[in-house]
C-alpha positions in Angstrom: -9.2 6.8 -16.3 -8.4 3.3 -15.0 -5.8 2.4 -12.4 -3.3 -0.4 -12.6 -0.4 -0.5 -9.8 2.1 0.7 -12.7 -0.1 3.9 -13.3 1.2 5.4 -10.0 4.3 6.4 -11.7 2.3 8.5 -14.3 0.2 9.9 -11.7 3.0 11.5 -9.7 4.8 12.4 -13.0 1.6 14.6 -14.0 1.4 15.8 -10.6 5.0 17.0 -10.4 4.7 18.4 -14.1 1.5 20.4 -12.9 3.7 22.0 -10.2 6.5 22.6 -12.7 4.2 24.5 -15.1 2.7 26.7 -12.4 6.0 27.3 -10.8 7.5 28.2 -14.1 4.6 30.7 -14.8 5.1 32.5 -11.5 9.0 32.6 -12.0 8.6 34.3 -15.4 6.0 36.6 -14.1 8.2 37.7 -11.4 11.3 38.0 -14.0 9.0 40.1 -16.2 8.1 42.5 -13.3 11.8 43.1 -12.4 12.9 43.5 -15.9 10.0 45.9 -16.7 11.3 48.3 -14.2 13.9 50.9 -15.2 16.2 53.3 -13.6 15.2 56.8 -14.3 17.4 59.8 -13.5 15.1 62.5 -11.9 16.4 65.9 -11.7 15.7 67.8 -8.4 16.5 71.1 -6.9 16.6 72.4 -3.4 17.8 75.5 -1.6 20.3 75.5 0.7 22.1 78.7 2.5 19.9 80.9 0.2 21.0 79.3 -3.0 19.5 76.8 -5.4 21.3 73.4 -5.8 20.6 71.2 -8.5 20.9 67.3 -8.0 20.0 64.1 -9.9 18.1 61.3 -8.2 18.0 57.6 -9.5 14.7 55.9 -9.2 13.3 52.6 -10.3 10.1 52.9 -12.3 7.7 50.4 -13.8 7.7 50.9 -17.6 6.5 48.2 -19.9 7.0 48.7 -23.5 5.4 45.8 -25.4 7.4 44.7 -28.4 10.1 42.3 -29.4 12.0 42.5 -26.1 12.7 40.2 -23.0 10.0 41.5 -20.8 7.5 41.0 -23.6 8.7 37.3 -24.1 8.7 36.9 -20.3 5.3 37.9 -19.9 3.9 35.9 -22.9 5.5 32.6 -21.5 4.4 33.4 -18.0 0.8 33.7 -19.3 0.9 30.7 -21.5 2.2 28.7 -18.5 -0.3 30.0 -16.0 -3.3 29.6 -18.4 -2.1 26.1 -19.4 -1.8 25.1 -15.6 -5.3 26.2 -14.7 -7.3 26.1 -17.8 -5.6 23.8 -20.3 -8.1 21.1 -20.1 -10.9 23.5 -20.8 -9.1 25.0 -23.7 -8.5 21.6 -25.1 -12.1 20.7 -24.7 -12.9 23.6 -27.3 -9.8 23.0 -29.5 -10.5 19.2 -29.8 -14.2 19.7 -31.0 -12.3 20.4 -34.2 -10.6 17.0 -34.3 -12.8 14.7 -32.1 -16.2 13.7 -33.2 -19.3 15.0 -31.1 -21.5 12.1 -31.9 -20.7 8.4 -31.6 -20.9 7.2 -35.1 -19.7 3.9 -34.2 -22.7 3.4 -31.8 -25.3 5.2 -34.2 -23.9 2.9 -37.0 -24.1 -0.1 -34.9 -27.7 0.7 -34.2 -28.8 1.4 -37.7 -27.2 -1.8 -38.7 -28.9 -3.7 -35.9 -32.5 -2.2 -36.9 -31.7 -3.0 -40.6 -31.1 -6.6 -39.7 -34.1 -6.6 -37.5 -32.0 -6.5 -34.3 -32.5 -5.4 -30.9 -34.4 -2.0 -30.5 -32.7 -1.3 -27.2 -29.6 -0.2 -29.3 -31.2 2.7 -31.0 -30.6 6.3 -32.2 -29.9 7.4 -28.8 -26.5 5.7 -28.9 -25.3 9.2 -30.1 -25.6 10.4 -26.6 -22.6 11.0 -24.7 -22.4 9.4 -21.1 -23.2 11.3 -18.2 -23.2 10.5 -14.2 -27.0 10.1 -13.9 -28.2 8.0 -11.2 -31.9 7.2 -12.0 -32.1 3.5 -11.1 -33.7 1.8 -8.0 -31.3 2.6 -5.3 -30.1 -0.1 -2.7 -27.5 0.2 0.2 -25.7 -2.9 1.4 -24.1 -2.7 4.8 -21.0 -5.1 5.0 -19.4 -6.6 8.3 -16.2 -4.5 7.8 -18.1 -1.4 7.8 -18.5 -0.8 4.1 -21.7 0.7 2.7 -22.1 -0.4 -0.8 -24.2 1.8 -3.0 -26.2 -0.4 -5.7 -28.5 0.7 -8.4 -30.9 -1.7 -10.3 -32.5 -0.9 -13.7 -35.3 -2.9 -15.6 -37.8 -5.3 -14.5 -37.5 -7.3 -11.2 -38.5 -10.4 -13.0 -36.1 -10.1 -16.1 -32.8 -12.1 -16.3 -30.0 -10.4 -14.1 -26.9 -9.1 -15.2 -24.4 -7.8 -12.3 -21.8 -5.2 -13.5 -18.5 -4.6 -11.7 -16.5 -1.5 -12.9 -12.8 -0.8 -13.3 -10.5 0.8 -10.7 -10.8 4.6 -10.1 -14.3 5.0 -11.8 -17.8 4.2 -10.5 -21.0 2.5 -11.5 -22.0 5.5 -13.8 -19.3 4.0 -16.2 -21.9 1.6 -17.3 -24.1 4.4 -18.8 -24.6 2.7 -22.1 -25.3 -0.8 -20.5 -27.9 0.4 -18.2 -29.5 2.7 -20.8 -29.6 -0.2 -23.8 -30.0 -3.4 -21.7 -32.5 -2.5 -19.1 -35.5 -3.1 -21.4 -34.7 -6.9 -21.5 -32.5 -7.4 -18.5 -32.5 -6.7 -14.6 -29.3 -4.5 -14.8 -27.5 -4.4 -11.5 -24.6 -2.0 -11.1 -22.6 -1.1 -7.9 -19.9 1.2 -6.7 -16.8 -0.5 -5.4 -15.6 0.2 -1.9 -14.4 3.7 -1.6 -15.5 4.9 -4.9 -18.6 6.5 -6.1 -21.2 6.5 -3.4 -19.9 3.4 -1.5 -17.8 4.1 1.8 -14.3 2.7 2.7 -14.2 -0.5 4.8 -13.1 0.5 8.3 -10.2 -2.0 8.2 -8.9 -0.6 4.7 -9.0 -4.0 3.3 -8.9 -3.8 -0.4 -7.8 -7.3 -1.2 -9.6 -8.8 -4.3 -11.0 -11.4 -1.9 -12.8 -8.6 -0.1 -14.1 -7.4 -3.5 -15.5 -11.1 -4.3 -17.2 -11.2 -1.0 -18.8 -7.9 -1.6 -19.9 -9.0 -5.1 -21.4 -12.0 -3.5 -23.7 -9.7 -1.3 -24.5 -7.7 -4.4 -25.5 -11.0 -6.2 -28.1 -11.3 -3.5 -30.3 -8.6 -5.3 -30.8 -10.9 -8.1 -33.5 -12.6 -5.9 -32.2 -16.1 -6.5 -32.3 -15.8 -10.3 -29.0 -17.1 -11.9 -27.2 -13.9 -13.1 -24.5 -13.1 -15.6 -21.5 -11.5 -14.2 -19.7 -8.7 -16.0 -16.3 -7.4 -14.9 -14.2 -4.6 -16.5 -10.5 -4.4 -15.5 -10.4 -4.8 -11.8 -14.2 -5.9 -12.0 -13.2 -8.7 -14.1 -10.4 -9.6 -11.4 -13.1 -9.4 -8.8 -15.2 -11.7 -10.9 -12.5 -14.3 -11.3 -11.7 -14.2 -7.7 -15.5 -14.8 -6.9 -15.3 -17.9 -9.1 -12.3 -19.0 -7.1 -13.8 -18.5 -3.8 -17.2 -19.5 -4.5 -17.1 -22.2 -7.0 -20.5 -23.6 -5.7 -22.2 -20.7 -7.0 -21.2 -21.4 -10.8 -24.3 -22.8 -12.3 -26.5 -22.2 -9.2 -26.3 -18.4 -8.7 -24.1 -17.6 -11.8 -25.3 -18.4 -15.3 -22.4 -16.9 -17.1 -19.3 -14.8 -16.9 -18.1 -11.8 -19.0 -14.6 -10.6 -18.6 -13.6 -7.4 -20.3 -10.3 -6.0 -20.7 -8.9 -7.8 -17.7 -6.4 -10.3 -16.6 -6.0 -13.4 -14.6 -2.9 -12.4 -12.5 -0.9 -9.4 -11.2 -1.6 -6.7 -13.8 2.0 -5.7 -13.8 2.7 -9.0 -15.6 0.3 -8.7 -18.3 0.7 -4.9 -19.4 3.0 -3.4 -22.0 6.6 -3.2 -20.9 5.9 -5.9 -18.2 9.5 -6.7 -17.8 10.5 -2.9 -16.9 7.5 -2.6 -14.6 8.2 -6.0 -12.9 11.6 -4.7 -12.2 10.4 -1.6 -10.8 7.7 -3.2 -8.6 9.3 -3.6 -5.4 11.9 -0.8 -5.5 9.7 1.9 -7.0 6.0 1.2 -7.5 5.3 -0.4 -4.0 6.8 2.5 -2.0 5.1 5.1 -4.3 1.9 3.4 -3.3 2.4 3.7 0.1 3.7 7.2 -0.2 0.5 8.1 -1.9 -1.4 6.8 0.9 0.6 8.8 3.7 0.3 12.0 1.3 -3.1 11.6 -0.2 -4.2 15.1 0.3 -1.2 16.5 -1.6 -1.7 13.7 -4.3 -5.3 14.6 -4.4 -4.4 18.4 -5.1 -1.9 17.4 -7.6 -4.5 15.2 -9.4 -6.8 18.1 -9.7 -4.0 20.3 -11.0 -3.5 17.6 -13.8 -7.0 17.6 -14.5 -7.2 21.4 -14.8 -4.1 21.5 -17.2 -5.5 18.8 -19.5 -2.6 16.1 -19.0 -5.2 13.8 -17.5 -7.1 14.2 -20.7 -4.3 13.5 -22.8 -3.0 10.4 -20.8 -6.7 8.8 -20.8 -6.9 9.6 -24.6 -3.6 7.6 -25.2 -4.1 4.8 -22.7 -7.8 4.1 -22.8 -9.0 4.8 -26.4 -7.9 4.0 -29.8 -8.7 7.5 -31.2 -12.5 6.9 -32.1 -14.1 8.4 -29.0 -16.1 11.4 -28.7 -14.9 14.5 -26.5 -17.8 13.9 -24.1 -16.6 10.2 -23.5 -13.1 11.5 -23.0 -14.3 14.3 -20.7 -16.5 11.8 -18.7 -13.7 9.3 -18.0 -10.8 11.9 -17.4 -13.0 13.5 -14.6 -13.0 10.3 -12.6 -9.3 10.9 -12.0 -9.5 14.0 -9.6 -12.9 12.9 -7.9 -11.3 9.4 -6.5 -9.3 9.6 -3.4 -5.6 8.7 -4.1 -5.2 6.7 -0.8 -8.3 4.6 -1.9 -6.7 4.2 -5.4 -3.3 3.1 -3.8 -4.8 0.7 -1.5 -6.7 -0.9 -4.5 -3.6 -1.1 -6.5 -1.7 -2.8 -3.5 -4.4 -5.5 -3.7 -3.9 -6.1 -7.3 -0.5 -7.0 -6.7 -1.4 -9.9 -4.6 -3.9 -11.0 -7.1 -3.8 -14.5 -9.0 -6.7 -16.4 -10.2 -5.0 -18.6 -12.6 -5.8 -21.9 -10.8 -9.5 -21.0 -10.9 -9.6 -20.7 -14.8 -10.1 -24.4 -15.5 -12.7 -25.0 -12.9 -15.0 -22.3 -14.3 -17.8 -24.5 -15.7 -20.3 -21.9 -16.8 -20.2 -20.0 -20.3 -17.5 -17.4 -20.4 -17.0 -14.6 -22.8 -13.6 -12.7 -22.9 -13.6 -9.4 -24.5 -10.5 -7.9 -25.5 -9.1 -4.7 -27.3 -6.5 -5.3 -29.9 -4.6 -2.4 -28.9 -5.0 -2.5 -25.2 -1.6 -1.6 -23.7 -3.0 -1.7 -20.1 -4.2 -5.2 -20.2 -2.6 -6.8 -23.2 -4.9 -9.0 -25.3 -2.8 -11.8 -24.8 -4.0 -12.0 -21.1 -7.7 -12.4 -22.4 -6.6 -15.1 -25.0 -5.0 -16.9 -22.1 -8.2 -16.7 -20.0 -10.2 -18.0 -22.9 -8.0 -20.9 -23.8 -8.0 -22.0 -20.0 -11.7 -21.8 -19.2 -13.5 -24.9 -20.6 -15.9 -23.5 -23.3 -14.4 -20.2 -23.1 -14.9 -17.8 -26.0 -12.9 -14.8 -27.2 -14.3 -11.6 -28.7 -11.9 -8.8 -30.0 -13.0 -5.1 -30.4 -10.9 -3.2 -32.9 -9.5 -0.8 -32.9 -9.7 -0.6 -29.3 -7.6 -0.1 -25.9 -8.9 -0.4 -22.3 -12.1 1.3 -23.0 -13.0 -0.5 -26.1 -16.4 -1.3 -24.4 -17.2 2.5 -24.6 -15.6 3.3 -27.8 -17.4 0.5 -29.4 -20.4 0.3 -27.1 -22.9 -0.6 -29.7 -21.2 -3.6 -30.7 -20.1 -4.6 -27.0 -23.8 -4.2 -26.0 -24.8 -6.4 -28.8 -22.3 -9.2 -28.0 -23.4 -9.0 -24.2 -27.1 -9.2 -25.1 -26.7 -12.1 -27.1 -24.4 -13.8 -24.6 -26.7 -13.3 -21.9 -29.7 -14.6 -24.0 -27.8 -17.9 -24.6 -27.0 -18.1 -21.0 -30.8 -18.1 -19.9 -32.7 -18.9 -23.0 -35.7 -20.1 -21.1 -36.0 -16.7 -19.2 -35.7 -14.9 -22.6 -38.3 -16.9 -24.6 -40.7 -16.9 -21.7 
């Protein structure tokens, strides 16, 4: 699950829907309990003045007779809503195995094709593996002046050409599962958790501007040990990378050998999404107030996010917005689970930072090889945004994943990794050949 400012509308809608589902289940359960009570007339007798007096008493008793009646329908609907509200996601997990593939044929096929052509061995049969949150790399902690402690992991040889990966908003560095698994044999893979996500702490001053992310990226880049690195950024990671190019033009060519921008944009993402006109109109009167409301009520928003995850609506939303339909169930579950784990106030502050983002002026000044990767069906960041970037950056090149949405790099990880490896080799041919 990836967050852009306009996604705050969906987050609150899913949360309120989750409450409505549970409230409806409780209401119908209460109705069933009341309707299952019937009034019985109970004959009684008592002695008064030496005589027996016969009387009749009315008493409400619980008597549930299953059948085609209102109490049965109420109980069935109540149980359905309560089960949906608390276990819909788990049930969907089982049912979806009938419709979603378990392996990753696209990755496996890419691997077999690569081997048949004598391609890279690093993309092998293990491409069938679904992602997991393992953290097995060489761990580093970078302490920043604003109090942030950045968690960084390195994979591969220290003397290998470095690639620094910046993930999308709402997830963490474990999202680069396939890249660290398949590229670490040839490259020094450096991944980091952005502030407030994963194992990185929040800045004390609550600064989530893209300029702060760029400064953090500069600190992470120091782990390349002076070797020119390829910067790879997905979604907000791409925005941070472009902001870095804007803020540190002297690093291009010296510390940065190349740039890879994946499913990202060059300006406020509200302007480059599907239905941009509508979201632009809603930005000031609706989106911004909701973001501040989320910051103020983050414990409530967090509880609603967990309910949305449990009832499966997060899975449905992630499937529709991030994948083109070729994902495995493991991939869907892995990315849907990021939603309840991330603190809503952190998400909202980062989304506010995106609203002030614009790196348009930096594009013509990027003088290193640049690869822009888009998904042909991406509605979160429309492919036209990537096409604009590739057209503005001197020597920029465009690669399109198809069919692909915002997580095309996962759904087509075999193809993406091959593109990335070939590009990185071109950026540092002397390093690879040696």
